[in-house]
N, C-alpha and C positions, 0 to 999 in steps of 0.2 A: 573115077576117083582122082586120077592124075590131073584132070582138068580143074576139078574143084580145088585141089591143093595148089595149083598154079595160080588160080584166081585169088585165093587166100593169101598167098605170098605177094602177089602184085598189089592187092589192096593194103596189106601191111607195109609195104615199101612206100606206097603213095602216101599213106597217113604219116609215116616217118619223115618223109621229104617235106610235107606240108607242116609238120610240127617244128622242124628245124628252121624252115623259112619263116615261121611266125615268131621265133624267139628274137628279141630285139638285140641289135649288135652293141654290146657294151665293151668298151675298150679300156676303161679305167674306173676306179671306185669314185663315188661322189664324196670327195673329201673337201671341196672348196679350196684346195691348194694350201691347207694348213700344215705347218707353219709357213708364213710367207718367206720366201728366200730372195725376194727382190732386192736389188742393190749391187754395190761393188764388193768384190772379193779379190783377195791376193793369195798366192800360194805357189805350190810346185807341181809341175807337170812332168812325169817321168815315164819313159817307155823302154822296153826291150823290143828290138825289131830285127827283122830278117830281110835281107835283100835276096829276093827269089829269082833274079834274073840269071841268065847264063854266066854273065860277067861277075856275079856275086861270089863271095868267098866260100870255100868249102865249109868253114865254120862261120856261118853268116850272122850270128847273134851280135848285135850292136846295141849301144845304149844312147839314149837321148834324154837330157834334163834341161829344163828351162823354168825360170821364174815366170809367172803369168799374172795378168790382171784380167779378171772375169767380171763382166757386167751381166746381170741377170734381170730381165724385164718379165714381170709376172702379171697375168690377168686371170684371176681366179685360179684354176689349176694348170693353165697353159704357160709355158715359159720359153723365152728366147735367151739362149746362153751365148754371149760373145766372148771368145777366148782370144786375148792378145798375148803373143809370145814374146819374151825378151830376146831369145835366140830363134833363128829361123827353123821351123819344124820340117824335117825332111819327109816328103810325101812319096817321092819316087826318085829314080836316078836323075840327078840334075834338076829337080824341082823341089822348091821349099816354099812354105807359106809362113806369114807372120800372124794370121788371124783365121779362126774358124768360127762359123755361126751355126749353132745347133738349135733345133726345135724339140719341144717335148712337154712333159707334164710333171706336176709336183703335187704331193700331198701325203698326209699320214707319215711325215718325216722321211719320205723317200722322193726321189726324182729320177727322171730318165730324159735323155736328150740324144738327138742324132741328126745326121745329115747324109744325103746321098751324093755321091760322085766327088771326085778330085780332092781327097780321098773320101771313101765312106767311113763315117765315124759313128759309133754307139757308145754311150756312157750310161751307167746306172750307179746310183749311190744313195746316200742317206745324209740326213742332218742330225746334229745332236738335238737335245730337247730344247735348248734355248735358241736354236737356229743360228749360232754363231760360228759353227764349223761344219764343212761339208767334206765328205770323202767319196770318191767314186773310182770305179774300175770300168775298163771297156777295151775297145779294139778299134783300130784305124786300119783300112786296107785299100791299097791301090793296085795297079797291075804289077808293080815292082816290089813293094814293101807291105809287110804286115806288122802292126805295132800292138803290143799289149800295153795298156795305158793304166797309170795310177795317178790320181788327181787328189790333191789335199789342199783345201782352201779355208781361209779365215775371213769373216766379215769385216769390212772396214766401216769404222764408226757405227758400231752396233747400238741399237736403242734399248 
């Protein structure tokens, strides 16, 4: 009886593994990237961040604000988001950047974009129905700093 039960469990596990392996890997809905958010955007990039190094303050919460120009290139639902900062964005102790380039997807009035390394950044947000405004929230993290991000954008020359 124990051998039969063991074989039954083994066959059930093997069937489950095969069923999971046969399911297609779907990472996003088929939305064709509607509405298109391709173009130039301007707005505000704001963060609260923490210096997590030993040299950091006991009350490490700091603020960063900058006007930004964002160019979004879109091909169907794939986007490349280039964020140019007016002020230098602090990514770690003694290191700042003036530009971030993120990759992601867009569709069904939502978008996401991210990049790995120096710092790692993830944004997720949505557009209004006319695709003239974008709002996003996210995080940026390096070995030294962790940022909570708020991004608010308006399309330039909307059609």
